[in-house]
C-alpha positions in Angstrom: -61.7 -201.7 -44.7 -61.1 -199.7 -47.9 -60.7 -202.9 -50.3 -63.5 -205.5 -49.6 -63.0 -207.4 -53.3 -60.4 -209.0 -55.2 -61.1 -209.7 -58.7 -58.5 -211.8 -60.3 -57.8 -212.9 -64.0 -57.2 -216.7 -64.3 -54.5 -217.7 -66.8 -51.1 -216.2 -66.3 -52.4 -214.4 -62.9 -54.3 -216.8 -60.3 -53.1 -219.5 -62.5 -49.7 -220.8 -64.1 -50.4 -223.1 -67.2 -54.1 -223.5 -66.5 -53.1 -224.5 -62.7 -54.2 -222.9 -59.8 -52.1 -224.2 -57.1 -53.1 -225.2 -53.4 -51.2 -222.4 -52.2 -53.1 -219.8 -54.1 -56.3 -221.7 -53.1 -55.0 -221.4 -49.5 -54.1 -217.9 -49.8 -58.0 -216.8 -51.0 -59.7 -218.9 -48.5 -57.6 -216.4 -46.0 -58.8 -213.6 -47.9 -62.6 -214.6 -47.2 -61.8 -215.6 -44.1 -61.1 -211.7 -43.3 -64.6 -211.0 -44.6 -63.8 -209.9 -48.0 -65.2 -211.3 -51.3 -63.0 -213.1 -54.5 -64.4 -212.6 -58.0 -62.6 -214.6 -60.8 -62.5 -212.9 -64.1 -61.5 -214.7 -67.3 -61.7 -215.0 -70.9 -62.2 -218.7 -70.4 -65.4 -220.6 -71.4 -67.0 -222.2 -68.3 -67.1 -225.7 -69.5 -63.1 -225.3 -70.0 -62.8 -223.4 -66.7 -64.4 -226.3 -64.7 -62.3 -228.8 -66.6 -59.2 -227.6 -65.8 -60.2 -226.4 -62.3 -61.4 -227.9 -59.3 -61.3 -225.2 -57.0 -63.5 -222.5 -58.8 -65.7 -222.9 -55.7 -62.8 -220.6 -54.1 -64.5 -217.6 -55.2 -67.7 -216.3 -54.5 -68.2 -215.6 -58.2 -66.6 -216.3 -61.9 -67.0 -213.8 -64.8 -66.6 -216.0 -67.9 -66.2 -215.2 -71.6 -64.8 -212.1 -71.0 -67.6 -210.5 -69.3 -70.5 -212.0 -71.2 -71.4 -214.5 -68.0 -71.7 -214.5 -64.2 -71.4 -217.6 -62.8 -71.9 -218.7 -59.4 -70.0 -221.7 -58.3 -72.2 -222.4 -54.9 -75.4 -222.6 -56.8 -74.1 -223.3 -60.5 -76.5 -220.7 -61.9 -75.4 -218.5 -64.9 -76.7 -215.2 -65.7 -75.8 -214.7 -69.7 -75.0 -210.8 -70.2 -74.6 -210.6 -73.8 -76.6 -211.9 -76.8 -75.5 -215.2 -78.1 -73.2 -215.2 -81.4 -74.9 -215.8 -84.6 -74.8 -219.7 -85.8 -74.0 -218.8 -89.1 -71.1 -216.5 -88.3 -69.6 -219.4 -86.5 -70.5 -221.8 -89.4 -68.4 -219.1 -91.6 -65.6 -219.2 -89.2 -65.4 -223.0 -89.6 -65.9 -223.1 -93.4 -62.9 -221.0 -93.5 -60.7 -223.4 -91.5 -60.1 -221.5 -88.2 -59.0 -223.8 -85.9 -58.5 -224.0 -83.0 -61.9 -222.7 -82.6 -63.5 -222.6 -78.8 -66.9 -221.5 -79.0 -69.2 -220.3 -76.0 -72.6 -219.1 -75.4 -71.4 -215.7 -76.2 -67.7 -215.9 -77.4 -65.6 -217.4 -79.6 -61.8 -217.8 -79.4 -59.0 -218.5 -81.4 -55.3 -217.8 -82.3 -53.8 -214.7 -84.1 -52.8 -216.2 -87.5 -56.5 -216.2 -88.1 -57.4 -212.6 -87.0 -57.6 -211.1 -90.6 -60.0 -213.9 -91.3 -62.0 -213.2 -88.4 -62.2 -209.5 -89.1 -63.2 -210.1 -92.7 -66.0 -212.1 -91.7 -67.6 -210.0 -89.2 -67.2 -207.1 -91.5 -68.8 -209.3 -94.8 -71.6 -210.3 -92.2 -72.3 -206.9 -90.9 -72.4 -207.8 -87.2 -72.0 -205.9 -84.2 -69.4 -207.7 -82.8 -65.4 -207.1 -81.6 -62.4 -208.4 -81.3 -60.4 -208.6 -78.0 -56.8 -209.8 -78.1 -55.4 -211.5 -74.7 -51.8 -212.2 -75.7 -51.7 -214.7 -78.6 -55.6 -215.4 -78.2 -58.1 -213.5 -80.7 -62.0 -213.5 -78.7 -65.0 -212.3 -80.5 -67.8 -211.3 -78.7 -70.6 -208.8 -78.8 -69.7 -204.8 -78.6 -69.7 -203.3 -75.4 -69.0 -206.3 -73.5 -65.8 -206.9 -71.7 -64.2 -207.6 -68.2 -65.3 -204.3 -66.6 -68.7 -204.8 -68.0 -68.8 -208.6 -66.2 -67.2 -207.3 -63.3 -69.4 -204.5 -62.7 -72.5 -207.0 -63.0 -70.8 -209.1 -60.5 -70.1 -206.4 -58.1 -73.7 -205.3 -58.1 -74.6 -208.9 -57.2 -72.4 -209.1 -54.4 -73.5 -205.4 -53.2 -70.1 -204.2 -53.4 -68.5 -201.2 -55.9 -65.9 -200.8 -58.0 -63.7 -198.6 -55.4 -63.9 -201.2 -53.1 -62.1 -203.5 -55.6 -58.7 -204.6 -56.1 -58.2 -206.1 -59.5 -55.2 -207.9 -60.8 -54.1 -209.5 -64.5 -51.6 -209.7 -67.0 -52.9 -209.2 -70.6 -54.6 -206.8 -72.6 -57.6 -208.0 -72.0 -57.2 -207.1 -68.2 -56.6 -203.2 -68.9 -60.3 -202.1 -68.8 -60.9 -204.0 -65.4 -57.6 -202.7 -64.0 -58.9 -199.1 -64.9 -62.2 -199.5 -63.5 -61.1 -200.8 -60.0 -59.7 -198.5 -57.2 -56.5 -200.4 -57.4 -55.3 -202.2 -60.6 -52.3 -204.4 -59.9 -50.3 -206.4 -62.4 -48.2 -209.5 -61.9 -44.7 -209.7 -62.5 -45.0 -211.6 -66.0 -47.6 -208.9 -67.4 -47.2 -207.5 -70.4 -45.5 -204.0 -70.3 -48.8 -202.1 -71.0 -50.7 -203.9 -67.9 -47.7 -202.9 -65.8 -47.5 -199.1 -67.3 -51.2 -198.8 -66.7 -51.3 -200.6 -62.6 -50.9 -199.0 -59.6 -48.9 -201.7 -58.1 -46.6 -204.3 -59.7 -46.0 -207.6 -57.7 -42.3 -209.1 -57.3 -43.7 -212.6 -58.1 -45.4 -214.3 -61.1 -48.7 -215.5 -61.5 -49.7 -217.3 -58.4 -46.9 -216.2 -56.5 -47.9 -212.7 -57.1 -51.3 -213.5 -56.6 -50.1 -214.6 -52.7 -48.1 -211.6 -52.4 -50.7 -209.5 -53.1 -53.3 -211.1 -50.8 -50.6 -211.0 -48.0 -50.3 -207.4 -48.5 -54.1 -206.6 -48.3 -54.5 -208.9 -45.5 -51.4 -206.7 -43.8 -52.6 -203.3 -43.9 -55.3 -203.0 -46.9 -52.5 -202.2 -49.3 -51.9 -198.8 -47.6 -48.2 -199.2 -47.1 -47.8 -200.7 -51.0 -49.6 -197.9 -52.3 -47.5 -195.3 -50.5 -44.6 -196.9 -51.2 -45.9 -196.9 -55.1 -46.6 -193.4 -54.7 -43.3 -192.3 -53.6 -41.2 -194.1 -56.4 -43.7 -192.3 -58.7 -43.2 -188.9 -57.2 -39.1 -189.6 -57.4 
């Protein structure tokens, strides 16, 4: 078995409009019954994720806040991988009228009209923070933290490696995760930049693409799909 872990983004990949379909949950169960692991890797704050998804426990681990926290659904334990955001920074964003503003333990998220305000505030306060985009979402988190660093921590916990991992996503913040994995996959609704960098592109959108990917993993560990993709690139 070459690929023993499937790491998946949430919104636009596993889920559609925030909803994890029962068919997708069943597919993930089948994947785990084969002896493989499933890891969720999302930019969402944990409380928000738990509010909208009743099936987080279908995953072995969940990396939330775009790599800042590893959460174990079976035990409820959280492992913080990054420093928390300064309270004065959050207060400044609120004072500047940045809304909506979602605040986690080490991340804050808003929408692209407020990108300039966020950048200016980081500069004025001389903070070591970065901005990461997720389509129209603007996420602020400590420098050098991303989905790849969070997934690396999750894989270490599971005793697995990046080479044994298939990573699937749809947006800019998924690129580093796809790049570190043994196989990077895009669902059909992914941004063009994600499809261009992926080893495989699924025919299905979001959850349907996820189920298609799991079927291919279970069929022959992606050998046929990767051989076909290699042939098409060579042609």
